N, C-alpha and C positions, 0 to 999 in steps of 0.2 A: 423898319423898326431896328433899333440898336440891339446888338447881340447881348442877351442876358448873361450875366456872370453868375457864378455859384454863390449861394447864400443859404446855409442850412436852416437858419431861423427866420428867414424871410418868406414872404408870400406875395401872390399877385391876385388882385381883386378886380372882378369884371362886372360892370353894370350890365344889365340884360338888354332892355329895349334900345334898339338902334346902335348898340355897341357890340354885343355878342350875337344878336339876331337882327334881322331886318324888321322895322316897324314895331308894333306894340304886341306884347305877349297876350294882353287881354283880348285881342281880336280872336286868337286861336281858342281861347276859353269860350268866347261867345259862339263861335262856330260849333264847337263840341256841344255846348248847352242847347243850341238850336236843334241839332240832330237828335238830342235826347228828349226834346220836347219841353224844355224848361224856359226857353225864351222865344219870343215871337219873331215872325218874319220882319216886322217893322223894327224891332229892336236890333236884329242882326244888320239890317241895312244901315241903321243909325251908327252901329259900331264900325261898319266898313267905311262909312264916311269919316268918322272920327279918326280912324287909323290913317286914312289918306291925309287928313289935315295935320296929324302929328308928324307923318313922314316929311311933309313939305315945310311945316312951320314950327314944329316942336310943341312943347307943352308949357304950362305956367303953374306957379304955386297955387293959384286959385282953382285951376282945374284939378290938380292933384288933391287938394283938400276936399273938393266936391266929390271926387271919386271915392275917397276914403269914407266920407260920411254916408254916401249912397250904399257902398258895400256893407258897412256896418248895419245899416237899417235892413237891407234886403237879405242879408245872411242870417238874421235873427230867426232862430227856430229851425233852420235848415239842417238836415242830417249831414254830419261830416262824411258818412259813407257815400251819400249820393253825389257829393262833389268829387270825392276821391275816385269814384267810378268813371268820371269824365277823363281821367288821366291818359288812357291810351289814345283817345281821339285828340286831346290837346297836344300830345307829343307828335301825333301824325301831322299836325299842322306846323308845329314849332320846328321840328328837326330840319325840314327842307329850308327853313329861313335862317338857319345858323350860318354866320359868315365863316367860310372855311379859313380865311386869313386869320381871324381871331382865335379860332380853335387851335390852329397851329401855334399861335403865340402862347396860348395857355399851356399847351403840351410842352413847348420849348422851356417854359418856366419850370414845369415839373421835372423835365430832364436835367435842368440846372440845379435841382435841389430845392426849389420853392414850391410850396403848396399853392394850388389855384382854386379860387372860390368865386361863385356867383354872388353878387350883392345887389339886391333889387327891392323895390317897394312892392312888388308883387308878393303873393303869399309865400310863406316859408315852405309849404308843401310843394309848390311848384318849383321853387329854387332848388330844393333838395332832390326832387325827382329828376329834374333836368341835369343837375350836377352828376348824379349817378349814371345816367345814360351817356353823358359826354365824357365819362371817366375823369371827372374833376374831383377835387378833394372835399367839396361840401358846398352848401348854399345857405345864404343868409337872406331872409325875407320877413315880411310882416306876419306876425303871429296873431291869429284870431282865437279868442277864448272859446273853449268847448267845455260844456257841462252835460253829462249824461248822453254823450254822443251827438249833441246838437250845438250849433254855434249860438252864442249868447248875444251877439251884436256889440261886443266890447273887444278891445284890443288886449293882448297879453304881451306887453312890452312896447317898445317904441314903434311908431310908424316909420318904416325904414326909407325915409325920403328926406333929402337935404340934411339937416343936422342929425336927424334920427338915424340916417344911414351911417354917418361917421361915428355916432354913439355905439351902434351895433358893431361896427368894425373894431372900435377900441375895446369893447367888451370881449370880442373874440380874441383879439391880440393878447389880452390879459390872461384869458383862459388857456390859450394854446401856446403861449410863450413866443409870440411872433414879434419880431423886431420891425416896427413900422417904418423906421428911418431907412431900413434896407429893402423895404417892400415897394411894390408897384401898384398903381390903380389906373383903371381905364374907364373912361366915360365919354358920352357925347354931349352932355348937358351942363350948362351953368349951374343948375340946381345941385349938381354933385361936387361943387367946389369944396365943401367941407370934407368929403371923402378924399378928393384928390390932394388936398393940402395936408391931410393926415399922414401921408406917406412921403417917402423920400424921392420917389420916382413917379410923378403923375404923367399920364399920357392922354391926350385928347384924341378921340376916335370919331370921325364923321361929325366934328363939333358944330354946335349952333354958333351963331355969329358972336355972341358974347363970350362963350368959352374959347372960341378961336382967337378972339382979340386978347384975352388974358393969357392964353397959352403962348402966343407969339411974344407978348410983352415980357413974360417971365422965362422964356427960353425952354418951354416944355416941348417934348416930342409931340408931333401932330401926325396922325394917320388918317387918310381920307381915301375911301374906295366906294362909297355909296354914290354911284353915278346917276346923272340926270336920266339916262335911258332907262335905268331900272325904276326910277320914280315914275316915269311916263308909262311904263308897262303896268305898274300898280294902278295908276289913275285910269288907264284903259280898262283894266279888269274890274275896278269898282264901278265904272260907268256901265259896263256890260251887265253887271249884276243888277244895277239900278234899272236898266231898261227891262230886264226880265222881271224884276220885282214889280215894276209898274203895271205889268199886264197880268200879274198872278204868277204864271209860269212855274218854273222849277222849284223855286223856294216855297211857293204856296203848297205845292204838292208834297213837300217834305213835312209839313205840319201834321201831326197826328190828328185825325178827325174823330170827334166824339169821345175824346179821351180827356178826362179831368187832369189838369196839370197845374202846378204852381209855377208861375213865371217869375224867375229870378232875374230881374232886369239889370244884368251886368253890362256896364259900358266898357269901351275899350280904349279910352285915352291913355296916354303913357303913364305907367306906374314906375318906371325906372329900372 
């Protein structure tokens, strides 16, 4: 990475999945929800497989739209408190997956006088929680409407994916007095081109094929450290879980028996 220079009114914006962390943040939510008894063993295994596919192939607009619609439907009527209580377990999975290289980049920007933000299509609550723990300046994510302590199944603002992510970034810049021309943005995905092009210094991190092609053509900085060996370890771990799950085993034992529970069928494809 090139050395960041000082910029008092500038900021650095970091995509979450496969940029700031390995894989999909939704997977860690699914694991926490499984432990709490709100998703099934079958759903967890499906999410593990979806995460592996995302790590190796990336995501698409169609998948992102499907995830958004499914989440809106499945969150309707769910208590905000119940999902908030998953936070400690979600963090327990997320924090070991943070790329130390990217955290150092974020802190270097702060030391140079720039604010550092997470910008993701995952929930605003997750973005803000992770930002606090990582000592960043804030998080921008998808806001889900809450009435009388329960989710309504509607969005409260833009879905922070593709153009929606850039829209949220510009709104923040207007509120906070951020000079986007002097700012940086980091992402792995072609879907984040609107965000990357909204700033003066776009950086491709572990880019998918299309983003890498564009970054090379436009002379953007490219960072790559997501190695094949790491991907193979993840594939082996998922395969091992699949073998155990096929015979009942550990995951079946974790399901609460005789306990009524509402299964919130959260999927883990990339949300950004």
